[in-house]
C-alpha positions, 0 to 999 in steps of 0.5 A: 325883606321884612314882611308882616302877614295878617291872618297868619295862622289860617289856611293860606297864612300858615302856608305862606309863612312856610313859603316865606321862611324857606325863602329867607324873609323876616316874617312878622305873623299877625293873628287873633289866635297865635300858637301857644309855643314852638311845640304847636308849630312843627315846621322849622320855617314857621317856627322862625317867625315872630308872632304878634297877637292882634285883631285887625278889626279892633287893635292897633296894627302900627306896632306890628307894621313898623319897619316892615317892607311889605304887608300881606293882608290875609285876615278874613272871617267867614263865620258866623254867617248868621251875624253879618255885623261881626264879619263886616267888622272883621273883613270890611273894617279890618281891611280898611284898618290894615290898609290905613295902618300900612300907609301910615307906617310907610310900608311900600308894598301892600298885597291883599287877598281878594277872591273869585267871589269878588267877581260879577256874575258870569255870562258864559264859560269863557275865561275872564281876565282881571278886568272883569267887574268886581261887584260880587256874584250875589248878595251874600255877605262874603261877596259884598265884603270882598267887593268892598275890599276891592273898592278899598284897594282902588282908593289906596291905589288912587290916594297913594301912587307911591305904594305898590299894591297887589290884589290876589283873586284865588279860586277855592283854596284847599289843603289837607291840614286845613280840612278840619277847619273847612269842615267846621266852616262850611259843613254841618256841625254834626258831621263826623269823618266816618260819615265821609267814608266812601261806603256811606256815600251811595250818591252825591247830588250835584246842582245842574251846571256846577263848575268849580275852580280850585287851587292848592294852598301851597301853590297859592302861597308861591304866587303870593311870594312871587308877587312880593319878590317881583315888581308887579302891581294890580290883580292876579287870578290864581287857580289850577288849570282844570275846571271841576264838573259833576263827573270830576266830583264823582271820581274824587268822592268815588261815588255816583253823582245825580244831577239835581235842579238848581232851585231845589238845591238852593231851597235845601241849602237855605232851609238847612242854613236857617236851621243851623245845619250847614254853614253856608247860606242860600245866597252864597250858593247863588254866588257859587253857581254864578262865578265866572271861570278865571283865566290865569294867563297874567299870573303865569306870564308876569309872576312866572307862576305855574300850579304844581297841583290840579284842582282835583288834587287840591279838593281830594287833599281836603276831602281825605283830610276831612275823612281823617280829621286832619289839622295842624298846630295852628289854632284855627286849623286844630283837628276837631277834638270830638274827632277820633 
């Protein structure tokens, strides 16, 4: 099967290239920033793909999609959170353009990345299935854009019933090789690996009631591949089986935790974001605290999918990678050059 993957050099994209390559698919990798050459790509499965440099928000995608059997749309821009017009162009406009290009190019299968952040706020801890409303948990740009992408997929399904449309809604996605990138996206600009050493973390403040679902990037890549190869459609929640809480975070970080009132944490996050000390704004923190717990029963039943890593495993892989400045040859995943 010939598969075009947008956002192919990112956290999820790089893992999906490995997965699809190992399954013998012919892959067209689309990205704004492509590897300079085979010397930048250590994995043989990734080295076999064909690269196409394009910005989904601006460039013509038809040449990359010509003759493809499927599009997996992963391209997404989290930063700059201080410039929502730019992220809207990449995410909302980019998704619309990718979907229209797939329809124009007669690509019969479209699989698009959504997120747990598309879901409306939770009312309790009871796991929700894929029928839960997708109006976003807060006014954060990231959530608005994910909710808008869901409406675009709704429209595509209504207008083109001949297409098989799948949307994946993963929890937080972590792997070791994306740790430096995720440090740059979410963390403080001045953060260095040595600051994450257990010896320098006497206690971790955790907002009251925090609970977190996560999935290892490799597990998510397998879910995408299985959705590609099976005759399924619609939405799939993807997350590891465990739900992380304050005690789990303390165990992963090997540090004491202190429960802090939600409002105090919210005020601190917003102030730090306005001062450009952290990458996530206060309204994204609001979303984090309102996310529902997702049920993954449909993915397990219809995709035959089972996570091979726990949420704790995935988060620990990212944290250990951030402590060592881990990265990969993919341009977005390069280790920060200021890190030793």
